[in-house]
Residue frames relative to the residue before (quaternion, step in Angstrom):
aa qw qx qy qz dx dy dz
X 1.0000 0.0000 0.0000 0.0000 0.00 0.00 0.00
X 0.3397 -0.7436 0.5427 0.1927 3.58 -0.79 1.03
X 0.6742 -0.4913 0.3596 0.4180 3.56 -1.32 0.25
X 0.6111 0.5511 -0.3595 0.4399 3.62 1.07 -0.64
X 0.6529 0.4940 -0.3075 0.4849 3.59 1.04 -0.78
X 0.6122 0.5498 -0.3453 0.4513 3.57 1.07 -0.73
X 0.6422 0.5257 -0.3255 0.4530 3.60 0.91 -0.88
X 0.6410 0.5259 -0.3248 0.4551 3.58 1.03 -0.77
X 0.6738 0.5043 -0.2964 0.4515 3.59 0.94 -0.88
X 0.7263 0.4493 -0.2681 0.4457 3.59 0.80 -0.96
X 0.6878 0.4716 -0.2907 0.4691 3.61 1.18 -0.37
X 0.6280 0.5208 -0.3404 0.4675 3.60 1.26 -0.22
X 0.6495 -0.5000 0.3791 0.4294 3.63 -1.21 0.37
X 0.4728 -0.7110 0.4493 0.2629 3.57 -0.91 0.94
X 0.0083 0.7484 -0.6632 0.0007 3.53 -1.30 0.58
X 0.6728 -0.4904 0.3473 0.4315 3.59 -1.23 0.30
X 0.6435 0.5302 -0.3231 0.4477 3.59 1.00 -0.82
X 0.6977 0.4568 -0.2733 0.4793 3.58 0.91 -0.91
X 0.5975 0.5520 -0.3589 0.4577 3.57 1.11 -0.63
X 0.6600 0.4964 -0.3054 0.4740 3.59 0.94 -0.89
X 0.6335 0.5310 -0.3307 0.4554 3.59 1.00 -0.80
X 0.6648 0.4929 -0.2945 0.4778 3.58 1.01 -0.86
X 0.6226 0.5354 -0.3369 0.4606 3.60 1.02 -0.79
X 0.6547 0.5067 -0.3100 0.4674 3.60 0.93 -0.89
X 0.6388 0.5163 -0.3253 0.4686 3.60 1.01 -0.78
X 0.6602 0.5042 -0.3049 0.4658 3.59 0.94 -0.88
X 0.6444 0.5069 -0.3219 0.4736 3.59 1.07 -0.68
X 0.6456 0.5089 -0.3300 0.4639 3.61 0.96 -0.75
X 0.7068 0.4289 -0.2468 0.5055 3.57 1.09 -0.73
X 0.4529 -0.7322 0.4031 0.3103 3.58 1.37 0.13
X 0.4008 0.6797 -0.5060 0.3483 3.56 1.06 0.77
X 0.7372 0.2090 -0.1627 0.6216 3.56 1.34 -0.30
X 0.5676 -0.5999 0.4413 0.3512 3.58 -1.17 0.60
X 0.3359 -0.7364 0.5535 0.1964 3.56 -1.09 0.76
X 0.7894 0.0396 -0.0463 0.6109 3.58 1.25 -0.30
X 0.0547 -0.7791 0.6245 -0.0086 3.53 -1.12 0.82
X 0.3141 -0.7421 0.5620 0.1867 3.57 -1.05 0.78
X 0.5339 -0.6265 0.4727 0.3147 3.53 -1.10 0.78
X 0.4840 -0.6911 0.4593 0.2777 3.57 -0.93 0.89
X 0.6936 0.4723 -0.2756 0.4689 3.62 1.18 -0.53
X 0.8157 0.2266 -0.1119 0.5204 3.60 0.65 -1.09
X 0.3574 -0.7799 0.4460 0.2551 3.60 1.34 -0.15
X 0.4840 0.6223 -0.4634 0.4047 3.57 1.13 0.66
X 0.6307 -0.5481 0.3842 0.3926 3.54 -1.23 0.44
X 0.3304 -0.7295 0.5677 0.1905 3.54 -0.98 0.90
X 0.3505 -0.7343 0.5461 0.1991 3.57 -1.24 0.48
X 0.4102 -0.6919 0.5344 0.2597 3.55 -1.08 0.75
X 0.0167 0.8143 -0.5740 0.0853 3.55 -0.58 1.24
X 0.5487 -0.5870 0.4782 0.3545 3.53 -1.27 0.46
X 0.0050 -0.8005 0.5975 -0.0458 3.58 -0.89 1.01
X 0.3643 -0.7471 0.5170 0.2046 3.56 -0.78 1.04
X 0.6697 0.5001 -0.3035 0.4575 3.60 1.19 -0.47
X 0.6249 0.5035 -0.3437 0.4878 3.59 1.28 0.21
X 0.4935 -0.6735 0.4681 0.2892 3.56 -0.93 0.88
X 0.6725 0.4829 -0.2868 0.4819 3.59 1.22 -0.46
X 0.4855 -0.6893 0.3975 0.3623 3.61 1.36 0.02
X 0.7729 0.2029 -0.1171 0.5897 3.59 1.25 -0.40
X 0.0035 -0.7824 0.6228 -0.0018 3.57 -1.27 0.48
X 0.5232 -0.5892 0.5014 0.3573 3.56 -1.33 0.22
X 0.0636 -0.8163 0.5733 -0.0310 3.59 -0.74 1.15
X 0.0232 -0.7591 0.6500 0.0263 3.56 -1.17 0.74
X 0.0761 -0.8186 0.5693 -0.0028 3.60 -0.74 1.11
X 0.2235 0.8022 -0.5246 0.1771 3.61 0.98 0.71
X 0.6218 -0.5673 0.3990 0.3638 3.58 -1.21 0.61
X 0.5842 0.6166 -0.3641 0.3821 3.58 1.12 -0.66
X 0.6323 0.5494 -0.3351 0.4315 3.60 1.20 -0.32
X 0.4982 -0.6676 0.4288 0.3497 3.58 1.24 0.03
X 0.7149 -0.4701 0.2526 0.4518 3.57 1.05 0.76
X 0.6457 0.5030 -0.3257 0.4733 3.61 1.24 -0.02
X 0.4049 -0.7114 0.5218 0.2403 3.58 -0.90 0.93
X 0.2806 -0.7392 0.5896 0.1648 3.55 -1.07 0.80
X 0.0951 -0.8152 0.5712 0.0089 3.57 -0.89 0.94
X 0.0398 -0.7711 0.6354 0.0016 3.56 -1.03 0.91
X 0.5269 -0.6541 0.4484 0.3057 3.56 -0.98 0.85
X 0.5646 -0.5860 0.4642 0.3497 3.56 -1.19 0.60
X 0.6504 0.5505 -0.3014 0.4279 3.58 1.19 -0.57
X 0.3573 0.7741 -0.4665 0.2354 3.58 1.30 -0.06
X 0.8551 -0.0318 -0.0358 0.5162 3.58 -0.82 1.13
X 0.5447 0.5622 -0.4349 0.4452 3.57 0.88 0.97
X 0.6797 -0.4697 0.3553 0.4372 3.57 -1.28 0.10
X 0.6562 0.5255 -0.3041 0.4480 3.59 1.22 -0.46
X 0.4828 0.6925 -0.4385 0.3083 3.63 1.20 -0.28
X 0.7956 0.2741 -0.2293 0.4892 3.54 -1.05 0.85
X 0.6650 0.4680 -0.2963 0.5010 3.59 1.28 0.04
X 0.2992 -0.7529 0.5610 0.1698 3.56 -1.11 0.73
X 0.4486 0.6764 -0.4569 0.3639 3.58 1.29 0.07
X 0.5129 -0.6724 0.4366 0.3068 3.60 -0.85 0.94
X 0.6522 -0.5239 0.3782 0.3964 3.55 -1.25 0.48
X 0.6628 0.5169 -0.3189 0.4378 3.60 0.91 -0.88
X 0.6577 0.4878 -0.3127 0.4813 3.61 1.01 -0.76
X 0.6018 0.5459 -0.3501 0.4661 3.58 1.09 -0.69
X 0.6873 0.4816 -0.2925 0.4584 3.57 0.88 -0.93
X 0.6018 0.5335 -0.3569 0.4753 3.60 1.11 -0.61
X 0.6480 0.5141 -0.3136 0.4663 3.56 0.99 -0.87
X 0.6615 0.5118 -0.3104 0.4518 3.60 0.88 -0.93
X 0.6432 0.5207 -0.3299 0.4543 3.57 0.97 -0.83
X 0.6697 0.4852 -0.3017 0.4744 3.59 0.91 -0.86
X 0.6213 0.5412 -0.3409 0.4526 3.57 1.01 -0.79
X 0.7049 0.4725 -0.2773 0.4506 3.59 0.80 -0.98
X 0.7298 0.4123 -0.2362 0.4916 3.58 1.09 -0.68
X 0.4090 -0.7220 0.4626 0.3121 3.58 1.27 -0.26
X 0.4374 0.7209 -0.4360 0.3145 3.59 1.16 0.56
X 0.8632 -0.1512 0.1031 0.4705 3.57 -0.92 1.00
X 0.1793 0.8203 -0.5201 0.1563 3.56 0.65 1.10
X 0.4111 0.6907 -0.4998 0.3226 3.59 1.18 0.12
X 0.5508 -0.6594 0.3977 0.3220 3.56 -0.88 0.96
X 0.6428 0.5347 -0.3401 0.4304 3.58 0.95 -0.80
X 0.6261 0.5308 -0.3362 0.4618 3.60 1.09 -0.69
X 0.7046 0.4666 -0.2738 0.4593 3.58 0.90 -0.93
X 0.6173 0.5081 -0.3550 0.4845 3.60 1.11 -0.53
X 0.6118 0.5354 -0.3418 0.4714 3.59 1.09 -0.67
X 0.7158 0.4206 -0.2374 0.5043 3.58 1.10 -0.74
X 0.4662 -0.7315 0.3996 0.2965 3.59 1.35 0.28
X 0.2948 0.7446 -0.5432 0.2522 3.61 1.02 0.69
X 0.7688 -0.0722 0.0393 0.6342 3.59 1.12 -0.67
X 0.5330 -0.6852 0.4163 0.2705 3.53 -1.21 0.58
X 0.8061 0.1673 -0.0802 0.5620 3.58 1.18 -0.37
X 0.6011 -0.5640 0.4247 0.3744 3.54 -1.26 0.42
X 0.5913 0.5730 -0.3688 0.4313 3.61 1.12 -0.62
X 0.6496 0.5103 -0.3117 0.4694 3.59 0.99 -0.84
X 0.6669 0.4994 -0.2984 0.4656 3.58 0.93 -0.88
X 0.6235 0.5375 -0.3390 0.4554 3.59 1.05 -0.73
X 0.6537 0.5026 -0.3105 0.4730 3.59 1.00 -0.81
X 0.6460 0.5124 -0.3189 0.4673 3.59 0.99 -0.81
X 0.6612 0.5021 -0.3057 0.4662 3.58 0.96 -0.88
X 0.6396 0.5327 -0.3285 0.4463 3.58 0.99 -0.82
X 0.6556 0.5070 -0.3126 0.4641 3.59 0.93 -0.88
X 0.6780 0.4931 -0.2940 0.4590 3.57 0.94 -0.88
X 0.6305 0.5139 -0.3346 0.4758 3.59 1.03 -0.74
X 0.6283 0.5476 -0.3398 0.4359 3.60 0.98 -0.81
X 0.6025 0.5480 -0.3488 0.4637 3.58 1.10 -0.67
X 0.6716 0.4937 -0.2892 0.4707 3.58 0.93 -0.93
X 0.6431 0.5239 -0.3199 0.4578 3.59 0.97 -0.88
X 0.6533 0.5125 -0.3097 0.4634 3.60 0.95 -0.89
X 0.6559 0.5135 -0.3106 0.4578 3.59 0.96 -0.85
X 0.6570 0.4986 -0.3104 0.4726 3.60 0.99 -0.82
X 0.6479 0.5130 -0.3218 0.4620 3.60 0.95 -0.82
X 0.6306 0.5228 -0.3258 0.4721 3.59 1.05 -0.76
X 0.6504 0.5116 -0.3108 0.4676 3.58 1.00 -0.85
X 0.6369 0.5333 -0.3306 0.4479 3.60 0.98 -0.83
X 0.6655 0.4933 -0.3067 0.4687 3.59 0.96 -0.84
X 0.7035 0.4881 -0.2705 0.4401 3.58 0.96 -0.86
X 0.8246 0.2656 -0.1004 0.4893 3.58 0.82 -0.98
X 0.4324 -0.6841 0.4781 0.3412 3.60 1.14 -0.53
X 0.2566 -0.8143 0.4838 0.1924 3.58 1.36 -0.23
X 0.2230 0.8094 -0.5067 0.1960 3.55 0.49 1.22
X 0.2416 -0.7520 0.6036 0.1084 3.51 -1.27 0.68
X 0.6864 0.5179 -0.3408 0.3802 3.55 -1.31 0.13
X 0.3520 0.7049 -0.5689 0.2357 3.52 -1.34 -0.23
X 0.7607 -0.3928 0.2605 0.4463 3.58 -1.29 -0.18
X 0.7704 0.3834 -0.1905 0.4724 3.60 0.97 -0.81
X 0.7562 0.3351 -0.1694 0.5359 3.58 1.23 -0.02
X 0.1533 -0.7560 0.6242 0.1235 3.57 -0.99 0.78
X 0.3444 -0.7529 0.5374 0.1606 3.57 -1.20 0.57
X 0.1636 -0.7630 0.6204 0.0787 3.55 -0.92 0.99
X 0.0837 -0.8142 0.5743 0.0150 3.60 -0.78 1.01
X 0.1201 0.7756 -0.6101 0.1087 3.55 -1.15 0.69
X 0.2761 -0.7260 0.5977 0.1984 3.56 -1.31 0.27
X 0.0032 -0.8015 0.5977 -0.0167 3.55 -1.16 0.60
X 0.3838 -0.6780 0.5745 0.2511 3.55 -1.29 0.49
X 0.1789 -0.7474 0.6286 0.1194 3.57 -1.00 0.85
X 0.0644 0.8459 -0.5222 0.0868 3.54 0.53 1.21
X 0.6725 -0.4614 0.3942 0.4237 3.50 -1.41 0.16
X 0.2947 -0.7690 0.5469 0.1508 3.57 -0.94 0.92
X 0.2483 -0.7719 0.5701 0.1318 3.57 -0.63 1.15
X 0.1835 -0.7864 0.5845 0.0790 3.54 -1.07 0.79
X 0.8428 0.0258 -0.0734 0.5326 3.56 -0.86 1.04
X 0.6509 -0.5524 0.3131 0.4161 3.59 1.09 0.70
X 0.6180 0.5405 -0.3495 0.4514 3.59 1.22 0.33
X 0.6207 0.5330 -0.4104 0.4026 3.54 -1.29 0.39
X 0.7893 -0.3026 0.2213 0.4863 3.55 -1.29 -0.32
X 0.3969 -0.6705 0.5666 0.2681 3.54 -1.08 0.72
X 0.6562 -0.5378 0.3525 0.3949 3.56 -1.16 0.56
X 0.6633 0.5202 -0.3131 0.4375 3.59 1.00 -0.77
X 0.6757 0.4959 -0.2936 0.4598 3.56 1.21 -0.46
X 0.5694 0.5821 -0.3830 0.4362 3.56 1.28 -0.15
X 0.2768 -0.8533 0.4247 0.1219 3.54 -0.10 1.35
X 0.5538 0.6354 -0.4179 0.3391 3.61 1.10 -0.44
X 0.1351 -0.8179 0.5579 0.0396 3.56 -0.76 1.08
X 0.5179 0.6661 -0.4116 0.3444 3.58 1.24 -0.19
X 0.3421 -0.7146 0.5807 0.1874 3.49 -1.29 0.63
X 0.3055 -0.6807 0.6193 0.2445 3.54 -1.29 0.39
X 0.1562 -0.7828 0.5993 0.0606 3.56 -0.67 1.16
X 0.0897 -0.8260 0.5564 0.0101 3.55 -0.76 1.07
X 0.0829 -0.7442 0.6610 0.0485 3.53 -1.16 0.80
X 0.0689 -0.8238 0.5624 -0.0182 3.57 -0.63 1.13
X 0.2409 -0.7736 0.5735 0.1208 3.56 -0.67 1.13
X 0.0504 -0.8093 0.5850 -0.0189 3.59 -0.71 1.09
X 0.3715 -0.7237 0.5410 0.2134 3.57 -0.76 1.07
X 0.5668 -0.6327 0.4076 0.3351 3.58 -0.98 0.84
X 0.7357 0.4113 -0.2482 0.4775 3.61 0.96 -0.76
X 0.7298 0.3689 -0.2298 0.5277 3.62 1.26 -0.06
X 0.1347 0.8546 -0.4928 0.0934 3.57 0.94 0.86
X 0.6410 0.5267 -0.3449 0.4390 3.61 1.15 -0.38
X 0.6875 0.4412 -0.2786 0.5050 3.60 1.23 -0.27
X 0.4947 -0.6352 0.4941 0.3281 3.55 -1.09 0.68
X 0.3669 -0.7571 0.5060 0.1899 3.56 -1.04 0.79
X 0.7223 -0.3973 0.3232 0.4648 3.52 -1.26 -0.49
X 0.2154 -0.8045 0.5399 0.1216 3.60 -0.75 0.98
X 0.1359 -0.6990 0.6863 0.1483 3.50 -1.39 0.38
X 0.0454 -0.8292 0.5546 -0.0538 3.57 -0.54 1.23
X 0.0276 0.8131 -0.5774 0.0681 3.57 -0.74 1.08
X 0.3746 -0.6859 0.5773 0.2364 3.54 -1.15 0.75
X 0.0460 -0.8137 0.5792 -0.0189 3.59 -0.79 1.03
X 0.5534 -0.6043 0.4621 0.3392 3.55 -1.16 0.67
X 0.7972 -0.0157 0.0621 0.6003 3.57 0.94 -0.97
X 0.4023 -0.6921 0.5349 0.2702 3.55 -1.25 0.35
X 0.2679 0.7701 -0.5224 0.2495 3.55 0.90 0.96
X 0.6828 -0.4707 0.3579 0.4291 3.56 -1.30 0.25
X 0.6384 0.5527 -0.3238 0.4268 3.58 1.00 -0.83
X 0.7173 0.4267 -0.2489 0.4914 3.60 1.09 -0.66
X 0.7339 0.4678 -0.2418 0.4291 3.59 0.95 -0.85
X 0.6921 0.5308 -0.2991 0.3870 3.57 0.76 -1.06
X 0.6449 0.5101 -0.3598 0.4410 3.69 0.85 -0.71
X 0.6364 0.5200 -0.3327 0.4624 3.60 1.04 -0.70
X 0.6439 0.5126 -0.3186 0.4703 3.57 0.98 -0.84
X 0.6711 0.5069 -0.2989 0.4509 3.58 0.88 -0.95
X 0.6743 0.5018 -0.2932 0.4556 3.59 1.06 -0.72
X 0.8046 0.3446 -0.1475 0.4607 3.59 0.87 -0.96
X 0.7161 0.3970 -0.2565 0.5136 3.63 1.16 -0.37
X 0.4585 -0.7097 0.4658 0.2628 3.57 -0.71 1.09
X 0.5632 -0.6030 0.4401 0.3543 3.62 -1.03 0.73
X 0.7815 0.3178 -0.2497 0.4753 3.56 -1.05 0.81
X 0.4975 0.6694 -0.4234 0.3538 3.59 1.27 -0.05
X 0.4516 -0.6427 0.5410 0.3005 3.55 -1.30 0.38
X 0.0800 -0.7956 0.6006 0.0014 3.57 -0.82 1.07
X 0.1344 -0.7740 0.6158 0.0603 3.56 -0.97 0.92
X 0.1201 0.7881 -0.5936 0.1101 3.58 -0.88 0.94
X 0.5599 -0.5130 0.4777 0.4417 3.55 -1.31 -0.17
X 0.6410 -0.5609 0.3697 0.3713 3.60 -1.25 -0.09
X 0.1914 0.7829 -0.5594 0.1938 3.58 1.03 0.77
X 0.5299 -0.7067 0.3705 0.2871 3.56 -0.72 1.14
X 0.5702 0.6094 -0.3922 0.3869 3.62 1.12 -0.47
X 0.6812 0.5077 -0.2854 0.4436 3.59 1.18 -0.53
X 0.4461 0.7316 -0.4403 0.2681 3.62 1.22 -0.19
X 0.6549 0.5434 -0.3075 0.4258 3.59 1.15 -0.59
X 0.4761 0.7290 -0.4183 0.2588 3.62 1.18 -0.39
X 0.6404 0.5185 -0.3639 0.4342 3.70 0.87 -0.70
X 0.6501 0.5183 -0.3269 0.4494 3.61 1.04 -0.67
X 0.6599 0.4896 -0.3043 0.4818 3.60 1.27 -0.32
X 0.6365 -0.5764 0.3129 0.4059 3.57 1.28 0.22
X 0.5441 0.6123 -0.4078 0.4034 3.60 1.21 0.34
X 0.3965 -0.6538 0.5811 0.2787 3.56 -1.24 0.52
X 0.0544 -0.8561 0.5131 -0.0278 3.55 -0.02 1.32
X 0.0496 -0.7806 0.6230 -0.0098 3.57 -0.79 1.12
X 0.1475 -0.8147 0.5586 0.0497 3.58 -0.88 0.95
X 0.2172 -0.7355 0.6269 0.1373 3.52 -1.36 0.41
X 0.2830 -0.7395 0.5880 0.1652 3.57 -0.87 0.97
X 0.2397 -0.8305 0.4880 0.1215 3.57 -0.07 1.30
X 0.5812 0.5681 -0.3906 0.4323 3.60 1.18 -0.24
X 0.7294 0.3941 -0.2274 0.5109 3.60 1.26 -0.34
X 0.7991 -0.1338 0.1241 0.5728 3.60 0.93 -0.87
X 0.5148 -0.6355 0.4869 0.3066 3.54 -1.33 0.37
X 0.7633 0.1989 -0.1179 0.6033 3.57 1.18 -0.61
X 0.4218 -0.7060 0.5041 0.2637 3.57 -0.73 1.04
X 0.3974 -0.7566 0.4619 0.2371 3.65 -0.58 1.08
X 0.6687 0.5105 -0.3023 0.4482 3.59 1.16 -0.47
X 0.8038 0.2590 -0.1237 0.5211 3.60 0.91 -0.89
X 0.4139 -0.7088 0.4718 0.3220 3.60 1.19 -0.46
X 0.4286 0.7159 -0.4544 0.3121 3.58 1.29 0.12
X 0.1120 0.7710 -0.6227 0.0723 3.57 -1.10 0.74
X 0.3737 -0.7285 0.5339 0.2112 3.56 -1.27 0.39
X 0.2813 0.8060 -0.4883 0.1810 3.59 1.18 0.45
X 0.5605 0.6013 -0.3984 0.4071 3.61 1.12 -0.53
X 0.7464 0.3878 -0.2351 0.4871 3.57 0.75 -0.99
X 0.5802 0.5559 -0.3845 0.4543 3.62 1.12 -0.51
X 0.6481 0.4990 -0.3059 0.4872 3.57 1.03 -0.81
X 0.6461 0.5165 -0.3162 0.4645 3.57 1.02 -0.80
X 0.6072 0.5542 -0.3555 0.4447 3.62 1.00 -0.80
X 0.6535 0.5208 -0.3219 0.4450 3.58 0.88 -0.92
X 0.6671 0.5027 -0.2961 0.4633 3.56 0.95 -0.90
X 0.6833 0.4898 -0.2932 0.4552 3.60 0.87 -0.96
X 0.6677 0.5051 -0.3049 0.4540 3.58 0.93 -0.89
X 0.6359 0.5227 -0.3316 0.4608 3.58 1.00 -0.79
X 0.6580 0.5131 -0.3022 0.4609 3.56 0.98 -0.88
X 0.6999 0.4617 -0.2740 0.4711 3.59 0.84 -0.95
X 0.6390 0.5157 -0.3300 0.4656 3.60 0.99 -0.78
X 0.6453 0.5317 -0.3216 0.4444 3.61 0.98 -0.85
X 0.7397 0.3815 -0.2102 0.5130 3.59 1.08 -0.74
X 0.4008 -0.7293 0.4550 0.3171 3.60 1.34 0.12
X 0.2937 0.8132 -0.4500 0.2233 3.52 1.04 0.87
X 0.6603 0.5006 -0.3276 0.4540 3.61 1.21 0.15
X 0.3235 0.7744 -0.4924 0.2308 3.59 1.16 0.48
X 0.7813 0.0648 -0.0379 0.6196 3.58 1.10 -0.70
X 0.6219 -0.5510 0.3963 0.3907 3.57 -1.22 0.41
X 0.6308 0.5343 -0.3350 0.4521 3.58 1.04 -0.75
X 0.6640 0.4949 -0.2980 0.4747 3.57 0.97 -0.87
X 0.6359 0.5236 -0.3239 0.4654 3.58 1.00 -0.80
X 0.6371 0.5313 -0.3232 0.4553 3.58 0.98 -0.86
X 0.6486 0.5120 -0.3149 0.4669 3.60 1.00 -0.82
X 0.6706 0.4971 -0.3032 0.4596 3.58 0.93 -0.86
X 0.6118 0.5287 -0.3489 0.4737 3.59 1.08 -0.64
X 0.6438 0.5131 -0.3155 0.4719 3.58 1.05 -0.79
X 0.6222 0.5327 -0.3418 0.4606 3.61 1.06 -0.70
X 0.6188 0.5265 -0.3408 0.4731 3.60 1.05 -0.73
X 0.6470 0.4983 -0.3156 0.4832 3.59 0.97 -0.85
X 0.6254 0.5462 -0.3351 0.4452 3.60 0.96 -0.86
X 0.6700 0.5096 -0.2991 0.4494 3.57 0.91 -0.91
X 0.7339 0.4375 -0.2403 0.4608 3.59 0.89 -0.94
X 0.7442 0.4198 -0.2230 0.4693 3.60 0.96 -0.84
X 0.8120 0.2838 -0.1137 0.4971 3.59 0.94 -0.86
X 0.7139 0.4849 -0.2859 0.4165 3.58 0.69 -1.09
X 0.6963 0.4906 -0.2873 0.4381 3.60 0.87 -0.89
X 0.6643 0.4974 -0.3060 0.4665 3.61 1.21 -0.37
X 0.5727 0.6271 -0.3809 0.3655 3.61 1.18 -0.41
X 0.5530 -0.6487 0.4164 0.3162 3.57 -0.99 0.85
X 0.7379 0.3576 -0.2121 0.5316 3.60 1.16 -0.58
X 0.6044 -0.6038 0.3466 0.3874 3.58 1.20 0.44
X 0.7883 -0.3400 0.2343 0.4562 3.53 -1.34 -0.20
X 0.6458 0.5228 -0.3282 0.4492 3.60 0.99 -0.80
X 0.6532 0.5088 -0.3086 0.4682 3.58 0.98 -0.85
X 0.6452 0.5092 -0.3173 0.4729 3.57 1.02 -0.80
X 0.6373 0.5307 -0.3305 0.4506 3.57 0.99 -0.78
X 0.6347 0.5189 -0.3221 0.4734 3.59 0.97 -0.86
X 0.6453 0.5290 -0.3086 0.4566 3.58 0.97 -0.90
X 0.7080 0.4674 -0.2693 0.4558 3.59 0.84 -0.96
X 0.6071 0.5337 -0.3559 0.4690 3.60 1.10 -0.62
X 0.6601 0.5120 -0.3129 0.4519 3.59 0.92 -0.89
X 0.6579 0.5013 -0.3121 0.4674 3.61 1.06 -0.67
X 0.6738 0.5052 -0.3029 0.4462 3.58 0.96 -0.84
X 0.7926 0.2981 -0.1385 0.5136 3.59 0.97 -0.85
X 0.3245 0.7647 -0.5067 0.2306 3.60 1.12 0.50
């Protein structure tokens, strides 16, 4: 079953036949277990139709060793769906919207009957974000997540993701306790300067040389071209083997002598902040860190997958819950 057929099934009214078809698809994609052993007799259980299960089917074992009583385990056992009463089709609708960034506001999804409460949607979003965070961490360990080189220059900058007041109401700036900075490194291909590149985003206690330079040295390849403002922490970069170009923002946005500017990352900041603010992702530092990882997941992994962001999400869920 292709993704187009899946969308048709999850958007149509549910029936036992369509539920079974969706279960089989989830098993082929390794989002559900294809076999489970009984905890008592250790024999393979069989998937049977059950009226007492919200999923219409469950794992059943009727061996004599059970003393005449059938043992039943949910199809959701050890999967992303475990502990949730939301139907498989609603889960898949949620995952599709999450991967595409479509109407993720809780009030919109409750109106569309994806879940009955904001608490349920928050739990679903948390599980899905954890999948993205795990995938990004795995990629960092495997590749080192490096930027720069001959065909790519790197733009670096720091920014605050503070609470946004509306109409002069809400928390005052002095009452917003978060002091951490978000440090961003954006790799931009020379032939694709109009498009935003791959970002590396980190929460830092301070924007001092001690905090910034080790991250740059770890993630930016030696000999790369780096563009930044004239923040004093970056003055050491030429001694580390980088071609460092600066822009004096108090005088101009584009350096008239070198043509250097930081508009790529400034444009990216606006996009990231709008996305995180829309999802209320800056309420805590932990939540903000997860949302930054989701942005990295989208740019580094989802956009490269042959089946797009949704296909990448399915792949990463199957790896996390295998």
